[in-house]
matplotlib code that plots the C-alpha trace (Angstrom):
import matplotlib.pyplot as plt

x = [157.4, 155.3, 152.2, 153.1, 153.5, 150.2, 148.4, 149.9, 148.7, 145.3, 145.0, 146.2, 143.3, 142.8, 143.3, 140.1, 139.2, 140.2, 136.7, 133.5, 130.9, 127.2, 125.3, 122.4, 119.2, 117.8, 114.4, 111.8, 110.6, 107.0, 105.8, 102.1, 100.8, 99.2, 95.6, 93.0, 90.3, 90.8, 90.6, 87.3, 85.9, 86.9, 85.3, 82.0, 82.2, 82.8, 80.6, 77.9, 77.2, 76.7, 74.5, 71.6, 69.2, 71.5, 71.6, 73.8, 74.5, 75.5, 77.8, 79.4, 79.9, 81.5, 83.7, 85.1, 86.3, 90.1, 89.7, 87.8, 90.6, 93.2, 91.5, 91.2, 94.9, 93.9, 97.4, 98.2, 95.0, 94.1, 93.5, 91.2, 89.5, 88.5, 87.6, 85.1, 83.8, 83.3, 82.8, 81.5, 84.0, 87.7, 89.1, 91.5, 94.5, 92.9, 89.9, 87.5, 85.6, 86.8, 83.8, 85.0, 82.5, 79.2, 78.6, 78.8, 79.1, 75.4, 76.7, 79.1, 78.6, 78.0, 75.3, 73.3, 70.3, 71.0, 70.0, 72.1, 70.7, 71.5, 75.0, 75.7, 75.0, 77.4, 80.1, 79.7, 80.5, 83.9, 84.5, 83.9, 86.4, 89.0, 88.4, 88.9, 91.9, 94.0, 96.5, 93.8, 93.6, 96.7, 95.5, 92.1, 93.7, 95.9, 92.9, 90.8, 93.4, 93.8, 90.0, 89.7, 92.0, 89.4, 86.3, 85.8, 85.3, 82.5, 78.9, 76.9, 75.0, 78.2, 79.8, 76.8, 77.0, 80.7, 80.3, 77.5, 79.8, 82.5, 80.1, 78.9, 82.5, 84.0, 86.5, 87.5, 88.2, 90.1, 92.4, 93.1, 94.3, 96.4, 97.9, 98.8, 100.6, 102.6, 103.9, 104.2, 104.3, 101.8, 102.7, 102.1, 98.7, 97.9, 98.7, 96.7, 93.7, 93.8, 94.3, 91.6, 89.1, 88.7, 90.0, 86.9, 84.7, 85.9, 82.5, 80.8, 82.5, 80.3, 76.6, 74.3, 73.2, 76.8, 78.2, 79.3, 82.7, 82.9, 82.3, 84.9, 87.5, 86.8, 86.9, 90.2, 92.0, 91.0, 92.4, 95.7, 95.0, 95.3, 96.8, 93.4, 91.8, 94.5, 93.8, 90.1, 90.4, 92.7, 90.2, 87.3, 89.2, 90.2, 86.6, 85.4, 88.1, 87.0, 83.3, 84.3, 86.4, 83.5, 81.1, 83.5, 84.2, 80.5, 80.2, 83.0, 81.5, 78.1, 79.8, 78.1, 78.8, 82.2, 80.6, 78.8, 82.2, 83.8, 80.9, 80.9, 84.6, 84.3, 81.5, 83.5, 86.7, 84.7, 82.9, 86.1, 88.6, 90.7, 93.6, 94.0, 96.7, 94.3, 91.4, 93.7, 95.0, 91.4, 90.3, 93.2, 92.8, 89.0, 89.5, 92.2, 90.0, 87.1, 89.1, 89.0, 92.6, 92.2, 95.2, 96.8, 99.1, 96.8, 93.9, 96.0, 97.0, 93.4, 92.3, 94.8, 94.1, 90.3, 90.0, 92.7, 91.8, 88.1, 88.2, 91.5, 89.7, 88.2, 91.6, 91.9, 89.9, 92.1, 95.6, 95.8, 99.2, 102.7, 102.6, 99.6, 101.1, 104.4, 102.5, 100.4, 103.5, 105.0, 101.7, 101.8, 105.4, 104.6, 101.6, 103.4, 106.4, 104.4, 103.1, 105.5, 102.7, 102.1, 105.7, 106.1, 102.9, 104.1, 105.2, 102.0, 99.9, 102.1, 101.5, 97.8, 97.7, 99.9, 97.6, 94.6, 96.4, 96.3, 100.1, 102.2, 105.4, 107.2, 106.0, 107.0, 110.4, 110.9, 109.9, 112.3, 115.3, 115.1, 111.6, 111.3, 111.5, 113.8, 111.0, 111.9, 114.0, 116.3, 113.5, 111.2, 113.8, 115.0, 111.5, 110.5, 113.8, 112.7, 109.3, 111.1, 113.6, 110.8, 109.1, 112.3, 112.6, 109.1, 110.1, 113.2, 111.1, 108.6, 111.4, 112.9, 109.5, 109.1]
y = [158.0, 154.9, 157.1, 159.2, 156.2, 154.9, 158.1, 158.3, 154.8, 155.6, 158.8, 157.3, 157.0, 153.8, 154.3, 154.8, 152.2, 153.3, 152.4, 153.0, 150.3, 150.9, 148.1, 147.5, 146.5, 143.2, 143.4, 141.5, 138.5, 138.4, 135.0, 134.2, 132.1, 128.8, 129.2, 126.7, 128.4, 131.6, 129.5, 128.0, 131.5, 132.8, 129.7, 130.4, 134.1, 133.5, 130.4, 130.2, 133.7, 135.1, 132.2, 132.8, 130.7, 127.7, 127.0, 123.9, 124.9, 128.4, 127.0, 124.6, 127.3, 129.7, 126.9, 126.1, 129.6, 130.1, 133.4, 131.6, 129.0, 131.7, 133.7, 130.6, 129.7, 126.2, 125.0, 125.8, 124.7, 121.7, 119.3, 121.8, 122.5, 118.9, 118.4, 121.3, 119.8, 116.3, 116.6, 120.1, 121.3, 121.1, 118.0, 118.1, 115.7, 112.4, 112.8, 114.8, 117.7, 121.2, 122.7, 126.3, 127.3, 125.5, 126.1, 123.3, 123.5, 122.8, 121.5, 119.0, 115.2, 114.7, 117.5, 115.8, 113.6, 110.0, 109.1, 108.0, 110.8, 113.7, 112.4, 111.8, 115.5, 116.6, 114.2, 115.6, 119.1, 117.8, 115.9, 119.0, 121.0, 118.3, 117.8, 121.5, 121.9, 118.8, 119.5, 119.0, 115.2, 114.3, 116.6, 114.9, 111.4, 112.4, 113.9, 110.8, 108.5, 110.7, 110.7, 106.9, 106.5, 108.1, 106.5, 104.5, 107.8, 108.9, 108.5, 105.7, 108.2, 109.9, 106.5, 105.5, 108.8, 108.3, 104.7, 105.8, 108.6, 106.1, 103.8, 106.6, 107.2, 103.8, 104.6, 107.7, 105.6, 103.1, 105.8, 106.7, 103.2, 103.2, 106.5, 105.3, 102.3, 104.5, 106.4, 103.5, 99.7, 97.0, 96.3, 100.0, 99.9, 96.6, 98.0, 101.2, 99.3, 97.2, 100.2, 102.3, 99.4, 100.3, 96.8, 95.3, 97.8, 97.3, 95.9, 99.1, 101.0, 99.1, 99.9, 97.8, 95.7, 94.9, 93.9, 90.4, 88.6, 88.2, 91.9, 93.0, 90.6, 91.3, 95.1, 95.4, 92.8, 94.6, 97.8, 96.2, 96.2, 92.5, 93.4, 94.6, 91.3, 89.4, 91.7, 91.2, 87.4, 87.3, 89.3, 87.0, 83.9, 85.4, 86.3, 82.7, 81.2, 83.3, 82.4, 78.7, 78.9, 80.5, 77.8, 75.0, 76.4, 76.5, 72.9, 71.8, 73.6, 72.0, 68.6, 67.7, 64.4, 63.9, 63.2, 66.6, 68.4, 66.4, 67.0, 70.8, 71.0, 69.1, 71.4, 74.5, 73.1, 72.4, 75.8, 77.7, 75.5, 75.0, 72.5, 69.8, 71.9, 74.8, 72.6, 70.9, 74.3, 75.7, 72.6, 72.9, 76.6, 76.1, 73.2, 74.9, 78.0, 75.9, 74.1, 75.5, 75.1, 76.4, 77.8, 74.7, 72.2, 69.3, 71.0, 71.5, 67.8, 66.7, 69.1, 67.7, 64.1, 64.4, 66.9, 65.5, 61.9, 62.5, 65.2, 64.1, 61.7, 64.6, 65.3, 61.8, 62.5, 65.5, 64.1, 61.8, 62.9, 63.4, 67.1, 67.7, 65.6, 67.5, 70.8, 69.7, 68.7, 72.1, 73.7, 71.7, 72.6, 76.3, 76.1, 74.2, 76.5, 79.8, 79.0, 77.6, 75.9, 73.5, 72.6, 69.5, 67.9, 68.1, 64.5, 63.4, 65.0, 63.4, 60.0, 60.5, 61.5, 58.6, 56.2, 57.7, 57.2, 60.9, 61.1, 58.3, 57.0, 58.0, 61.6, 61.9, 60.4, 62.8, 65.8, 64.7, 64.1, 67.0, 68.5, 70.5, 74.2, 76.2, 77.0, 75.1, 72.7, 71.6, 71.0, 69.2, 66.9, 65.8, 65.4, 63.1, 61.3, 58.1, 58.0, 58.5, 55.8, 53.4, 54.3, 53.6, 50.2, 49.3, 50.3, 48.1, 45.1, 45.6, 45.8, 42.5, 40.8, 41.9]
z = [132.9, 132.8, 133.4, 130.3, 128.1, 129.4, 128.6, 125.2, 124.5, 125.7, 123.8, 120.5, 118.0, 116.0, 112.3, 110.3, 107.6, 104.1, 102.8, 104.7, 104.2, 104.7, 106.3, 103.9, 105.7, 104.4, 102.9, 104.8, 102.8, 102.0, 103.0, 102.6, 105.4, 104.4, 105.5, 104.4, 106.5, 104.5, 101.3, 102.4, 103.3, 99.8, 98.2, 99.9, 99.0, 95.3, 94.7, 97.4, 98.8, 95.3, 94.2, 96.5, 94.4, 94.8, 91.1, 90.5, 86.8, 87.8, 90.5, 88.0, 85.3, 87.8, 89.3, 85.8, 85.1, 85.2, 87.0, 89.8, 90.2, 90.1, 92.9, 95.0, 94.5, 93.6, 92.9, 96.5, 98.1, 95.9, 98.9, 100.6, 97.2, 96.8, 100.4, 100.1, 96.8, 98.1, 101.9, 101.9, 104.5, 105.5, 107.1, 110.0, 110.3, 111.2, 109.0, 111.3, 109.9, 110.9, 112.7, 113.3, 110.5, 110.6, 106.9, 104.4, 100.6, 99.6, 96.2, 97.7, 97.3, 101.0, 101.0, 98.3, 98.5, 99.0, 95.4, 92.4, 90.2, 92.6, 93.4, 89.7, 89.0, 91.7, 90.5, 87.0, 88.4, 89.6, 86.4, 84.3, 86.2, 86.0, 82.3, 81.6, 83.9, 83.3, 86.0, 88.6, 87.7, 89.7, 92.6, 92.6, 92.7, 95.6, 97.5, 96.9, 98.2, 101.2, 101.7, 101.2, 104.3, 106.5, 105.1, 108.3, 110.2, 108.0, 109.2, 107.5, 105.3, 104.0, 103.4, 101.3, 99.3, 98.8, 97.7, 95.3, 94.0, 93.3, 91.6, 89.4, 88.5, 88.6, 85.8, 87.7, 90.9, 88.8, 87.7, 91.3, 92.0, 88.8, 89.7, 93.2, 91.8, 89.4, 92.4, 94.9, 95.0, 95.5, 99.1, 100.0, 98.3, 100.0, 103.4, 102.8, 101.6, 104.8, 107.1, 105.5, 105.1, 101.5, 100.4, 101.9, 100.1, 96.5, 95.5, 96.7, 93.9, 91.4, 90.6, 92.7, 89.7, 88.8, 92.2, 91.4, 91.8, 88.0, 87.3, 89.8, 88.5, 84.9, 85.4, 87.3, 85.2, 82.0, 83.6, 84.4, 88.1, 88.8, 92.2, 93.3, 92.3, 94.3, 97.3, 97.0, 96.8, 99.9, 101.9, 100.7, 101.6, 105.0, 105.7, 104.7, 107.0, 110.0, 109.4, 109.2, 112.4, 114.3, 113.1, 114.0, 117.4, 118.0, 116.9, 119.2, 122.2, 121.5, 121.2, 117.9, 116.2, 114.6, 111.3, 111.4, 111.9, 109.0, 106.7, 107.4, 106.8, 103.5, 102.4, 103.1, 101.5, 98.3, 98.3, 98.9, 97.0, 100.2, 100.2, 102.8, 104.4, 104.9, 106.2, 108.8, 109.9, 110.3, 112.2, 114.6, 115.3, 115.9, 118.2, 120.3, 120.7, 122.0, 124.7, 128.3, 129.3, 132.8, 134.7, 136.2, 134.5, 135.5, 133.7, 130.6, 130.6, 131.0, 128.3, 125.8, 126.6, 126.5, 123.6, 121.3, 121.9, 121.1, 118.4, 116.8, 114.5, 112.5, 111.0, 109.5, 106.2, 105.5, 106.2, 103.1, 101.7, 103.2, 102.4, 104.6, 107.5, 107.4, 107.3, 110.3, 112.2, 111.7, 112.7, 116.0, 116.5, 116.2, 118.5, 121.3, 121.0, 121.3, 124.8, 127.3, 129.3, 126.4, 125.4, 127.5, 126.0, 122.4, 122.2, 123.9, 121.1, 118.4, 120.0, 120.1, 116.4, 115.5, 117.4, 115.5, 112.1, 111.5, 111.4, 109.9, 111.3, 108.1, 108.4, 112.1, 111.4, 108.4, 110.5, 113.3, 111.0, 108.6, 108.2, 111.5, 111.9, 114.2, 116.7, 119.9, 117.8, 120.6, 123.1, 120.7, 119.1, 122.5, 123.8, 120.8, 120.5, 122.3, 120.4, 117.0, 117.9, 118.6, 115.3, 113.5, 115.2, 113.9, 110.4, 110.6, 111.8, 109.0, 106.5, 107.7, 107.5, 103.9]

ax = plt.figure().add_subplot(projection="3d")
ax.plot(x, y, z, "-o")
ax.set_aspect("equal")
plt.show()
């Protein structure tokens, strides 16, 4: 019986679906691969191979034609397009030239003679295309910003050509910076200018006869790009500070007269409009870098006693107001906090500068009571407690005498 039931169950057919559905095969999507190398090959075929006499005018006229840009799919390959126009070849990520094809665009800026006239004619080819096809302006701005980031990887000849091209088209480069700021903020531009090294080359965008501080400032301020002027001034100041530090370190190592160090510092302060605070900071950094600290604690102590006692007098002409004294105290606090080897000598240095009249009792007391920073606060306040108490006693005695 059970076998009969089992067989009936097995033989029973499943009911058919009332409606039969046909599985429709999905069409394969046609996706065109992004292939800059193919773009480059097409570019050479359309504009170089058929221009055997290498006629720049013929090249320019063909390049402007809408049909040429359409065949090259410029909207898709705009970065590659301008790389070939400027560099003469494609660029790999990181800024190196793609060398799978040894050919270079003979009409590119980098393929030109290193002369203003020749480069001007090549820049004009790019300008004509951009003027006729307005949508390419944004693409060109983006490509130039991209290329600017890799300028330090170019060889000297290509850097010179690029700088000349920029000088030929200073207004054009100015528009690049303006467009960048429309899309991003000053801090982003500032960082990219530093990373790429372009910030230090702003002057190179100007024709050789107009490379002056005044022309640079006047141009970018008139174009509403005061942020570039600020960036340039910071770099110039930083460069001047590093030069001064190197010179002062050399003077310390050669153990020149104190008066020579002071006179040099005054000259640099006047020439660069440095404040007392800046001069004191520069002097301290230079002095510290010139001292041979050794590896043992005894050597450090000897170095501090000998160097600060002797050279400490050079700070006196520049610590004439309380603001400078407090700033110097904070500078010292930061220095002795950053290296644990020096921490226990902090009060010793304050005592030396007090003895030399570089730091006044009122400045030291103010720093201790409320003008200090958080760097090593607990250690330094405890370390200077007895010294400050003694200074306060002196103040009280002087007040009573008055």
